[in-house]
CHARMM-style PDB file with segment names, atoms N, HN, CA, C and O in Angstrom:
ATOM      1  N   MET     1     106.749 101.711 109.156  1.00  0.00      PROA
ATOM      2  CA  MET     1     105.360 101.487 108.853  1.00  0.00      PROA
ATOM      3  C   MET     1     105.089  99.997 108.981  1.00  0.00      PROA
ATOM      4  O   MET     1     105.895  99.165 108.565  1.00  0.00      PROA
ATOM      5  N   VAL     2     103.943  99.676 109.562  1.00  0.00      PROA
ATOM      6  HN  VAL     2     103.289 100.352 109.900  1.00  0.00      PROA
ATOM      7  CA  VAL     2     103.503  98.293 109.680  1.00  0.00      PROA
ATOM      8  C   VAL     2     102.129  98.189 109.049  1.00  0.00      PROA
ATOM      9  O   VAL     2     101.237  98.977 109.363  1.00  0.00      PROA
ATOM     10  N   GLU     3     101.952  97.228 108.167  1.00  0.00      PROA
ATOM     11  HN  GLU     3     102.676  96.588 107.912  1.00  0.00      PROA
ATOM     12  CA  GLU     3     100.658  96.971 107.555  1.00  0.00      PROA
ATOM     13  C   GLU     3     100.223  95.565 107.947  1.00  0.00      PROA
ATOM     14  O   GLU     3     101.029  94.635 107.955  1.00  0.00      PROA
ATOM     15  N   ALA     4      98.933  95.416 108.275  1.00  0.00      PROA
ATOM     16  HN  ALA     4      98.278  96.172 108.270  1.00  0.00      PROA
ATOM     17  CA  ALA     4      98.411  94.101 108.626  1.00  0.00      PROA
ATOM     18  C   ALA     4      97.099  93.874 107.890  1.00  0.00      PROA
ATOM     19  O   ALA     4      96.289  94.788 107.738  1.00  0.00      PROA
ATOM     20  N   LEU     5      96.908  92.670 107.447  1.00  0.00      PROA
ATOM     21  HN  LEU     5      97.566  91.927 107.571  1.00  0.00      PROA
ATOM     22  CA  LEU     5      95.690  92.270 106.767  1.00  0.00      PROA
ATOM     23  C   LEU     5      95.236  90.962 107.403  1.00  0.00      PROA
ATOM     24  O   LEU     5      95.951  89.962 107.352  1.00  0.00      PROA
ATOM     25  N   ALA     6      94.049  90.971 108.001  1.00  0.00      PROA
ATOM     26  HN  ALA     6      93.468  91.783 108.042  1.00  0.00      PROA
ATOM     27  CA  ALA     6      93.520  89.760 108.627  1.00  0.00      PROA
ATOM     28  C   ALA     6      92.439  89.182 107.719  1.00  0.00      PROA
ATOM     29  O   ALA     6      91.490  89.870 107.345  1.00  0.00      PROA
ATOM     30  N   THR     7      92.598  87.913 107.374  1.00  0.00      PROA
ATOM     31  HN  THR     7      93.369  87.354 107.678  1.00  0.00      PROA
ATOM     32  CA  THR     7      91.612  87.249 106.523  1.00  0.00      PROA
ATOM     33  C   THR     7      91.096  85.997 107.200  1.00  0.00      PROA
ATOM     34  O   THR     7      91.786  85.381 108.013  1.00  0.00      PROA
ATOM     35  N   ASP     8      89.872  85.628 106.854  1.00  0.00      PROA
ATOM     36  HN  ASP     8      89.312  86.128 106.194  1.00  0.00      PROA
ATOM     37  CA  ASP     8      89.290  84.381 107.336  1.00  0.00      PROA
ATOM     38  C   ASP     8      90.030  83.242 106.648  1.00  0.00      PROA
ATOM     39  O   ASP     8      90.145  83.234 105.422  1.00  0.00      PROA
ATOM     40  N   SER     9      90.529  82.290 107.413  1.00  0.00      PROA
ATOM     41  HN  SER     9      90.435  82.297 108.409  1.00  0.00      PROA
ATOM     42  CA  SER     9      91.341  81.211 106.844  1.00  0.00      PROA
ATOM     43  C   SER     9      90.534  80.251 105.975  1.00  0.00      PROA
ATOM     44  O   SER     9      91.105  79.537 105.151  1.00  0.00      PROA
ATOM     45  N   VAL    10      89.218  80.226 106.149  1.00  0.00      PROA
ATOM     46  HN  VAL    10      88.754  80.806 106.819  1.00  0.00      PROA
ATOM     47  CA  VAL    10      88.391  79.315 105.365  1.00  0.00      PROA
ATOM     48  C   VAL    10      87.838  80.014 104.120  1.00  0.00      PROA
ATOM     49  O   VAL    10      87.984  79.511 103.006  1.00  0.00      PROA
ATOM     50  N   SER    11      87.207  81.162 104.311  1.00  0.00      PROA
ATOM     51  HN  SER    11      87.088  81.571 105.216  1.00  0.00      PROA
ATOM     52  CA  SER    11      86.548  81.840 103.189  1.00  0.00      PROA
ATOM     53  C   SER    11      87.465  82.803 102.437  1.00  0.00      PROA
ATOM     54  O   SER    11      87.191  83.149 101.288  1.00  0.00      PROA
ATOM     55  N   GLY    12      88.550  83.236 103.077  1.00  0.00      PROA
ATOM     56  HN  GLY    12      88.773  82.954 104.010  1.00  0.00      PROA
ATOM     57  CA  GLY    12      89.429  84.222 102.460  1.00  0.00      PROA
ATOM     58  C   GLY    12      88.900  85.643 102.582  1.00  0.00      PROA
ATOM     59  O   GLY    12      89.518  86.580 102.078  1.00  0.00      PROA
ATOM     60  N   GLU    13      87.758  85.813 103.249  1.00  0.00      PROA
ATOM     61  HN  GLU    13      87.255  85.052 103.659  1.00  0.00      PROA
ATOM     62  CA  GLU    13      87.156  87.134 103.440  1.00  0.00      PROA
ATOM     63  C   GLU    13      88.103  88.033 104.238  1.00  0.00      PROA
ATOM     64  O   GLU    13      88.688  87.601 105.232  1.00  0.00      PROA
ATOM     65  N   ILE    14      88.248  89.280 103.797  1.00  0.00      PROA
ATOM     66  HN  ILE    14      87.773  89.631 102.989  1.00  0.00      PROA
ATOM     67  CA  ILE    14      89.072  90.242 104.524  1.00  0.00      PROA
ATOM     68  C   ILE    14      88.296  90.701 105.751  1.00  0.00      PROA
ATOM     69  O   ILE    14      87.182  91.210 105.634  1.00  0.00      PROA
ATOM     70  N   LEU    15      88.887  90.520 106.924  1.00  0.00      PROA
ATOM     71  HN  LEU    15      89.792  90.107 107.020  1.00  0.00      PROA
ATOM     72  CA  LEU    15      88.235  90.871 108.180  1.00  0.00      PROA
ATOM     73  C   LEU    15      88.704  92.207 108.726  1.00  0.00      PROA
ATOM     74  O   LEU    15      87.937  92.911 109.383  1.00  0.00      PROA
ATOM     75  N   ALA    16      89.960  92.567 108.461  1.00  0.00      PROA
ATOM     76  HN  ALA    16      90.582  91.996 107.927  1.00  0.00      PROA
ATOM     77  CA  ALA    16      90.490  93.832 108.970  1.00  0.00      PROA
ATOM     78  C   ALA    16      91.728  94.227 108.185  1.00  0.00      PROA
ATOM     79  O   ALA    16      92.485  93.383 107.707  1.00  0.00      PROA
ATOM     80  N   LYS    17      91.913  95.557 108.065  1.00  0.00      PROA
ATOM     81  HN  LYS    17      91.297  96.243 108.454  1.00  0.00      PROA
ATOM     82  CA  LYS    17      93.126  96.121 107.476  1.00  0.00      PROA
ATOM     83  C   LYS    17      93.602  97.201 108.433  1.00  0.00      PROA
ATOM     84  O   LYS    17      92.815  98.040 108.871  1.00  0.00      PROA
ATOM     85  N   VAL    18      94.889  97.181 108.759  1.00  0.00      PROA
ATOM     86  HN  VAL    18      95.529  96.499 108.403  1.00  0.00      PROA
ATOM     87  CA  VAL    18      95.436  98.150 109.706  1.00  0.00      PROA
ATOM     88  C   VAL    18      96.783  98.640 109.184  1.00  0.00      PROA
ATOM     89  O   VAL    18      97.585  97.859 108.673  1.00  0.00      PROA
ATOM     90  N   ILE    19      97.020  99.943 109.321  1.00  0.00      PROA
ATOM     91  HN  ILE    19      96.368 100.578 109.736  1.00  0.00      PROA
ATOM     92  CA  ILE    19      98.317 100.527 108.996  1.00  0.00      PROA
ATOM     93  C   ILE    19      98.750 101.367 110.184  1.00  0.00      PROA
ATOM     94  O   ILE    19      97.974 102.181 110.684  1.00  0.00      PROA
ATOM     95  N   ARG    20      99.968 101.181 110.635  1.00  0.00      PROA
ATOM     96  HN  ARG    20     100.599 100.520 110.229  1.00  0.00      PROA
ATOM     97  CA  ARG    20     100.541 101.977 111.719  1.00  0.00      PROA
ATOM     98  C   ARG    20     101.838 102.594 111.212  1.00  0.00      PROA
ATOM     99  O   ARG    20     102.635 101.929 110.551  1.00  0.00      PROA
ATOM    100  N   THR    21     102.040 103.858 111.524  1.00  0.00      PROA
ATOM    101  HN  THR    21     101.393 104.398 112.062  1.00  0.00      PROA
ATOM    102  CA  THR    21     103.276 104.533 111.135  1.00  0.00      PROA
ATOM    103  C   THR    21     103.919 105.138 112.371  1.00  0.00      PROA
ATOM    104  O   THR    21     103.273 105.349 113.397  1.00  0.00      PROA
ATOM    105  N   HSD    22     105.210 105.408 112.242  1.00  0.00      PROA
ATOM    106  HN  HSD    22     105.735 105.237 111.409  1.00  0.00      PROA
ATOM    107  CA  HSD    22     105.948 105.993 113.347  1.00  0.00      PROA
ATOM    108  C   HSD    22     107.083 106.813 112.765  1.00  0.00      PROA
ATOM    109  O   HSD    22     107.664 106.439 111.746  1.00  0.00      PROA
ATOM    110  N   THR    23     107.400 107.918 113.398  1.00  0.00      PROA
ATOM    111  HN  THR    23     106.928 108.222 114.226  1.00  0.00      PROA
ATOM    112  CA  THR    23     108.501 108.748 112.910  1.00  0.00      PROA
ATOM    113  C   THR    23     109.833 108.166 113.347  1.00  0.00      PROA
ATOM    114  O   THR    23     109.887 107.282 114.202  1.00  0.00      PROA
ATOM    115  N   GLY    24     110.883 108.657 112.765  1.00  0.00      PROA
ATOM    116  HN  GLY    24     110.839 109.375 112.070  1.00  0.00      PROA
ATOM    117  CA  GLY    24     112.220 108.176 113.086  1.00  0.00      PROA
ATOM    118  C   GLY    24     112.774 108.722 114.384  1.00  0.00      PROA
ATOM    119  O   GLY    24     113.869 108.330 114.788  1.00  0.00      PROA
ATOM    120  N   GLU    25     112.052 109.623 115.060  1.00  0.00      PROA
ATOM    121  HN  GLU    25     111.163 109.942 114.732  1.00  0.00      PROA
ATOM    122  CA  GLU    25     112.585 110.223 116.281  1.00  0.00      PROA
ATOM    123  C   GLU    25     112.850 109.179 117.351  1.00  0.00      PROA
ATOM    124  O   GLU    25     113.918 109.177 117.963  1.00  0.00      PROA
ATOM    125  N   ARG    26     111.906 108.305 117.580  1.00  0.00      PROA
ATOM    126  HN  ARG    26     111.038 108.307 117.083  1.00  0.00      PROA
ATOM    127  CA  ARG    26     112.097 107.289 118.615  1.00  0.00      PROA
ATOM    128  C   ARG    26     113.194 106.318 118.208  1.00  0.00      PROA
ATOM    129  O   ARG    26     114.010 105.910 119.034  1.00  0.00      PROA
ATOM    130  N   LEU    27     113.208 105.951 116.935  1.00  0.00      PROA
ATOM    131  HN  LEU    27     112.545 106.282 116.264  1.00  0.00      PROA
ATOM    132  CA  LEU    27     114.254 105.065 116.431  1.00  0.00      PROA
ATOM    133  C   LEU    27     115.622 105.697 116.656  1.00  0.00      PROA
ATOM    134  O   LEU    27     116.564 105.012 117.053  1.00  0.00      PROA
ATOM    135  N   ALA    28     115.736 106.979 116.408  1.00  0.00      PROA
ATOM    136  HN  ALA    28     114.971 107.536 116.084  1.00  0.00      PROA
ATOM    137  CA  ALA    28     117.012 107.668 116.616  1.00  0.00      PROA
ATOM    138  C   ALA    28     117.422 107.598 118.079  1.00  0.00      PROA
ATOM    139  O   ALA    28     118.599 107.405 118.384  1.00  0.00      PROA
ATOM    140  N   ARG    29     116.461 107.752 118.990  1.00  0.00      PROA
ATOM    141  HN  ARG    29     115.505 107.908 118.742  1.00  0.00      PROA
ATOM    142  CA  ARG    29     116.782 107.661 120.424  1.00  0.00      PROA
ATOM    143  C   ARG    29     117.216 106.256 120.799  1.00  0.00      PROA
ATOM    144  O   ARG    29     118.153 106.081 121.578  1.00  0.00      PROA
ATOM    145  N   VAL    30     116.537 105.245 120.246  1.00  0.00      PROA
ATOM    146  HN  VAL    30     115.776 105.388 119.613  1.00  0.00      PROA
ATOM    147  CA  VAL    30     116.887 103.857 120.562  1.00  0.00      PROA
ATOM    148  C   VAL    30     118.297 103.544 120.070  1.00  0.00      PROA
ATOM    149  O   VAL    30     119.065 102.873 120.760  1.00  0.00      PROA
ATOM    150  N   ALA    31     118.631 104.024 118.891  1.00  0.00      PROA
ATOM    151  HN  ALA    31     118.007 104.569 118.331  1.00  0.00      PROA
ATOM    152  CA  ALA    31     119.906 103.677 118.270  1.00  0.00      PROA
ATOM    153  C   ALA    31     121.034 104.645 118.623  1.00  0.00      PROA
ATOM    154  O   ALA    31     122.166 104.449 118.181  1.00  0.00      PROA
ATOM    155  N   SER    32     120.754 105.671 119.400  1.00  0.00      PROA
ATOM    156  HN  SER    32     119.834 105.830 119.759  1.00  0.00      PROA
ATOM    157  CA  SER    32     121.744 106.711 119.638  1.00  0.00      PROA
ATOM    158  C   SER    32     123.016 106.208 120.312  1.00  0.00      PROA
ATOM    159  O   SER    32     124.080 106.804 120.139  1.00  0.00      PROA
ATOM    160  N   ASN    33     122.927 105.144 121.061  1.00  0.00      PROA
ATOM    161  HN  ASN    33     122.063 104.660 121.202  1.00  0.00      PROA
ATOM    162  CA  ASN    33     124.115 104.619 121.743  1.00  0.00      PROA
ATOM    163  C   ASN    33     124.809 103.528 120.947  1.00  0.00      PROA
ATOM    164  O   ASN    33     125.759 102.913 121.431  1.00  0.00      PROA
ATOM    165  N   GLN    34     124.345 103.286 119.741  1.00  0.00      PROA
ATOM    166  HN  GLN    34     123.573 103.786 119.348  1.00  0.00      PROA
ATOM    167  CA  GLN    34     124.935 102.235 118.931  1.00  0.00      PROA
ATOM    168  C   GLN    34     125.380 102.812 117.593  1.00  0.00      PROA
ATOM    169  O   GLN    34     124.685 103.655 117.025  1.00  0.00      PROA
ATOM    170  N   PRO    35     126.518 102.377 117.085  1.00  0.00      PROA
ATOM    171  CA  PRO    35     126.997 102.916 115.810  1.00  0.00      PROA
ATOM    172  C   PRO    35     126.168 102.451 114.613  1.00  0.00      PROA
ATOM    173  O   PRO    35     126.131 103.132 113.588  1.00  0.00      PROA
ATOM    174  N   VAL    36     125.506 101.307 114.732  1.00  0.00      PROA
ATOM    175  HN  VAL    36     125.536 100.755 115.565  1.00  0.00      PROA
ATOM    176  CA  VAL    36     124.722 100.743 113.637  1.00  0.00      PROA
ATOM    177  C   VAL    36     123.347 100.343 114.185  1.00  0.00      PROA
ATOM    178  O   VAL    36     123.239  99.785 115.277  1.00  0.00      PROA
ATOM    179  N   VAL    37     122.314 100.636 113.414  1.00  0.00      PROA
ATOM    180  HN  VAL    37     122.402 101.089 112.527  1.00  0.00      PROA
ATOM    181  CA  VAL    37     120.973 100.210 113.807  1.00  0.00      PROA
ATOM    182  C   VAL    37     120.866  98.715 113.532  1.00  0.00      PROA
ATOM    183  O   VAL    37     121.103  98.261 112.412  1.00  0.00      PROA
ATOM    184  N   THR    38     120.513  97.963 114.553  1.00  0.00      PROA
ATOM    185  HN  THR    38     120.321  98.331 115.462  1.00  0.00      PROA
ATOM    186  CA  THR    38     120.368  96.517 114.420  1.00  0.00      PROA
ATOM    187  C   THR    38     118.923  96.128 114.702  1.00  0.00      PROA
ATOM    188  O   THR    38     118.138  96.935 115.198  1.00  0.00      PROA
ATOM    189  N   PHE    39     118.586  94.899 114.384  1.00  0.00      PROA
ATOM    190  HN  PHE    39     119.224  94.243 113.981  1.00  0.00      PROA
ATOM    191  CA  PHE    39     117.240  94.413 114.684  1.00  0.00      PROA
ATOM    192  C   PHE    39     116.964  94.512 116.181  1.00  0.00      PROA
ATOM    193  O   PHE    39     115.864  94.891 116.584  1.00  0.00      PROA
ATOM    194  N   ASP    40     117.947  94.175 117.001  1.00  0.00      PROA
ATOM    195  HN  ASP    40     118.840  93.867 116.673  1.00  0.00      PROA
ATOM    196  CA  ASP    40     117.737  94.245 118.450  1.00  0.00      PROA
ATOM    197  C   ASP    40     117.437  95.666 118.919  1.00  0.00      PROA
ATOM    198  O   ASP    40     116.706  95.856 119.892  1.00  0.00      PROA
ATOM    199  N   SER    41     117.994  96.664 118.235  1.00  0.00      PROA
ATOM    200  HN  SER    41     118.587  96.509 117.445  1.00  0.00      PROA
ATOM    201  CA  SER    41     117.744  98.045 118.658  1.00  0.00      PROA
ATOM    202  C   SER    41     116.347  98.521 118.265  1.00  0.00      PROA
ATOM    203  O   SER    41     115.795  99.402 118.925  1.00  0.00      PROA
ATOM    204  N   VAL    42     115.771  97.969 117.221  1.00  0.00      PROA
ATOM    205  HN  VAL    42     116.219  97.254 116.685  1.00  0.00      PROA
ATOM    206  CA  VAL    42     114.425  98.387 116.804  1.00  0.00      PROA
ATOM    207  C   VAL    42     113.338  97.415 117.235  1.00  0.00      PROA
ATOM    208  O   VAL    42     112.153  97.714 117.087  1.00  0.00      PROA
ATOM    209  N   LYS    43     113.720  96.257 117.765  1.00  0.00      PROA
ATOM    210  HN  LYS    43     114.682  96.015 117.886  1.00  0.00      PROA
ATOM    211  CA  LYS    43     112.736  95.247 118.170  1.00  0.00      PROA
ATOM    212  C   LYS    43     111.712  95.783 119.162  1.00  0.00      PROA
ATOM    213  O   LYS    43     110.531  95.471 119.008  1.00  0.00      PROA
ATOM    214  N   PRO    44     112.088  96.576 120.177  1.00  0.00      PROA
ATOM    215  CA  PRO    44     111.065  97.099 121.093  1.00  0.00      PROA
ATOM    216  C   PRO    44     109.996  97.935 120.377  1.00  0.00      PROA
ATOM    217  O   PRO    44     108.816  97.856 120.716  1.00  0.00      PROA
ATOM    218  N   ILE    45     110.407  98.722 119.402  1.00  0.00      PROA
ATOM    219  HN  ILE    45     111.366  98.785 119.126  1.00  0.00      PROA
ATOM    220  CA  ILE    45     109.443  99.521 118.646  1.00  0.00      PROA
ATOM    221  C   ILE    45     108.550  98.610 117.811  1.00  0.00      PROA
ATOM    222  O   ILE    45     107.334  98.797 117.769  1.00  0.00      PROA
ATOM    223  N   MET    46     109.143  97.637 117.154  1.00  0.00      PROA
ATOM    224  HN  MET    46     110.131  97.485 117.188  1.00  0.00      PROA
ATOM    225  CA  MET    46     108.359  96.711 116.333  1.00  0.00      PROA
ATOM    226  C   MET    46     107.386  95.909 117.191  1.00  0.00      PROA
ATOM    227  O   MET    46     106.258  95.649 116.772  1.00  0.00      PROA
ATOM    228  N   ASP    47     107.814  95.517 118.387  1.00  0.00      PROA
ATOM    229  HN  ASP    47     108.730  95.729 118.728  1.00  0.00      PROA
ATOM    230  CA  ASP    47     106.915  94.811 119.303  1.00  0.00      PROA
ATOM    231  C   ASP    47     105.716  95.684 119.671  1.00  0.00      PROA
ATOM    232  O   ASP    47     104.587  95.196 119.725  1.00  0.00      PROA
ATOM    233  N   GLN    48     105.954  96.972 119.924  1.00  0.00      PROA
ATOM    234  HN  GLN    48     106.871  97.369 119.880  1.00  0.00      PROA
ATOM    235  CA  GLN    48     104.853  97.884 120.238  1.00  0.00      PROA
ATOM    236  C   GLN    48     103.910  98.022 119.060  1.00  0.00      PROA
ATOM    237  O   GLN    48     102.693  98.024 119.240  1.00  0.00      PROA
ATOM    238  N   TRP    49     104.452  98.137 117.851  1.00  0.00      PROA
ATOM    239  HN  TRP    49     105.442  98.135 117.704  1.00  0.00      PROA
ATOM    240  CA  TRP    49     103.613  98.234 116.662  1.00  0.00      PROA
ATOM    241  C   TRP    49     102.742  96.986 116.519  1.00  0.00      PROA
ATOM    242  O   TRP    49     101.539  97.089 116.277  1.00  0.00      PROA
ATOM    243  N   CYS    50     103.346  95.818 116.666  1.00  0.00      PROA
ATOM    244  HN  CYS    50     104.323  95.734 116.862  1.00  0.00      PROA
ATOM    245  CA  CYS    50     102.601  94.564 116.522  1.00  0.00      PROA
ATOM    246  C   CYS    50     101.512  94.456 117.583  1.00  0.00      PROA
ATOM    247  O   CYS    50     100.402  94.013 117.288  1.00  0.00      PROA
ATOM    248  N   ASP    51     101.815  94.854 118.805  1.00  0.00      PROA
ATOM    249  HN  ASP    51     102.716  95.214 119.045  1.00  0.00      PROA
ATOM    250  CA  ASP    51     100.799  94.848 119.862  1.00  0.00      PROA
ATOM    251  C   ASP    51      99.643  95.787 119.518  1.00  0.00      PROA
ATOM    252  O   ASP    51      98.479  95.443 119.718  1.00  0.00      PROA
ATOM    253  N   ALA    52      99.969  96.972 119.000  1.00  0.00      PROA
ATOM    254  HN  ALA    52     100.915  97.251 118.837  1.00  0.00      PROA
ATOM    255  CA  ALA    52      98.936  97.950 118.637  1.00  0.00      PROA
ATOM    256  C   ALA    52      98.054  97.417 117.509  1.00  0.00      PROA
ATOM    257  O   ALA    52      96.833  97.567 117.549  1.00  0.00      PROA
ATOM    258  N   VAL    53      98.672  96.795 116.506  1.00  0.00      PROA
ATOM    259  HN  VAL    53      99.664  96.673 116.474  1.00  0.00      PROA
ATOM    260  CA  VAL    53      97.910  96.217 115.396  1.00  0.00      PROA
ATOM    261  C   VAL    53      97.011  95.101 115.914  1.00  0.00      PROA
ATOM    262  O   VAL    53      95.845  95.011 115.530  1.00  0.00      PROA
ATOM    263  N   SER    54      97.544  94.260 116.775  1.00  0.00      PROA
ATOM    264  HN  SER    54      98.492  94.333 117.087  1.00  0.00      PROA
ATOM    265  CA  SER    54      96.766  93.155 117.335  1.00  0.00      PROA
ATOM    266  C   SER    54      95.554  93.667 118.103  1.00  0.00      PROA
ATOM    267  O   SER    54      94.459  93.120 117.968  1.00  0.00      PROA
ATOM    268  N   ARG    55      95.739  94.711 118.905  1.00  0.00      PROA
ATOM    269  HN  ARG    55      96.628  95.156 119.014  1.00  0.00      PROA
ATOM    270  CA  ARG    55      94.619  95.287 119.648  1.00  0.00      PROA
ATOM    271  C   ARG    55      93.581  95.885 118.701  1.00  0.00      PROA
ATOM    272  O   ARG    55      92.378  95.742 118.920  1.00  0.00      PROA
ATOM    273  N   SER    56      94.049  96.550 117.651  1.00  0.00      PROA
ATOM    274  HN  SER    56      95.026  96.666 117.473  1.00  0.00      PROA
ATOM    275  CA  SER    56      93.121  97.142 116.687  1.00  0.00      PROA
ATOM    276  C   SER    56      92.291  96.079 115.993  1.00  0.00      PROA
ATOM    277  O   SER    56      91.075  96.223 115.864  1.00  0.00      PROA
ATOM    278  N   VAL    57      92.935  95.017 115.546  1.00  0.00      PROA
ATOM    279  HN  VAL    57      93.923  94.900 115.650  1.00  0.00      PROA
ATOM    280  CA  VAL    57      92.227  93.949 114.869  1.00  0.00      PROA
ATOM    281  C   VAL    57      91.246  93.276 115.830  1.00  0.00      PROA
ATOM    282  O   VAL    57      90.132  92.930 115.437  1.00  0.00      PROA
ATOM    283  N   ALA    58      91.651  93.089 117.077  1.00  0.00      PROA
ATOM    284  HN  ALA    58      92.556  93.370 117.396  1.00  0.00      PROA
ATOM    285  CA  ALA    58      90.801  92.410 118.053  1.00  0.00      PROA
ATOM    286  C   ALA    58      89.510  93.194 118.340  1.00  0.00      PROA
ATOM    287  O   ALA    58      88.519  92.610 118.777  1.00  0.00      PROA
ATOM    288  N   GLN    59      89.518  94.509 118.097  1.00  0.00      PROA
ATOM    289  HN  GLN    59      90.324  94.983 117.742  1.00  0.00      PROA
ATOM    290  CA  GLN    59      88.311  95.307 118.295  1.00  0.00      PROA
ATOM    291  C   GLN    59      87.230  94.926 117.287  1.00  0.00      PROA
ATOM    292  O   GLN    59      86.040  95.042 117.579  1.00  0.00      PROA
ATOM    293  N   TYR    60      87.632  94.480 116.127  1.00  0.00      PROA
ATOM    294  HN  TYR    60      88.598  94.386 115.890  1.00  0.00      PROA
ATOM    295  CA  TYR    60      86.682  94.227 115.047  1.00  0.00      PROA
ATOM    296  C   TYR    60      86.484  92.752 114.706  1.00  0.00      PROA
ATOM    297  O   TYR    60      85.480  92.380 114.100  1.00  0.00      PROA
ATOM    298  N   VAL    61      87.433  91.924 115.093  1.00  0.00      PROA
ATOM    299  HN  VAL    61      88.249  92.226 115.586  1.00  0.00      PROA
ATOM    300  CA  VAL    61      87.374  90.512 114.750  1.00  0.00      PROA
ATOM    301  C   VAL    61      87.341  89.704 116.042  1.00  0.00      PROA
ATOM    302  O   VAL    61      88.279  89.758 116.837  1.00  0.00      PROA
ATOM    303  N   LYS    62      86.282  88.971 116.246  1.00  0.00      PROA
ATOM    304  HN  LYS    62      85.520  88.928 115.600  1.00  0.00      PROA
ATOM    305  CA  LYS    62      86.147  88.135 117.432  1.00  0.00      PROA
ATOM    306  C   LYS    62      86.325  86.676 117.060  1.00  0.00      PROA
ATOM    307  O   LYS    62      85.888  86.259 115.988  1.00  0.00      PROA
ATOM    308  N   PRO    63      86.958  85.892 117.920  1.00  0.00      PROA
ATOM    309  CA  PRO    63      87.095  84.440 117.633  1.00  0.00      PROA
ATOM    310  C   PRO    63      85.732  83.781 117.502  1.00  0.00      PROA
ATOM    311  O   PRO    63      84.775  84.173 118.170  1.00  0.00      PROA
ATOM    312  N   ARG    64      85.652  82.797 116.653  1.00  0.00      PROA
ATOM    313  HN  ARG    64      86.429  82.479 116.110  1.00  0.00      PROA
ATOM    314  CA  ARG    64      84.383  82.071 116.462  1.00  0.00      PROA
ATOM    315  C   ARG    64      84.305  80.891 117.361  1.00  0.00      PROA
ATOM    316  OT1 ARG    64      83.313  80.163 117.339  1.00  0.00      PROA
TER     317      ARG     64
END
């Protein structure tokens, strides 16, 4: 699960809240060739989550 909260750096106003979840199925496939789950094995999934959150926030928050 990834949670993101975007706030205005000056006013502190909350601009966006996003939650993304994912099942363990993909994680199991990524880690299937490794005896231990490492950060490197889950980094591609985390990168996708962060990209998705960034796109979601960008829909509602525009640069000033």
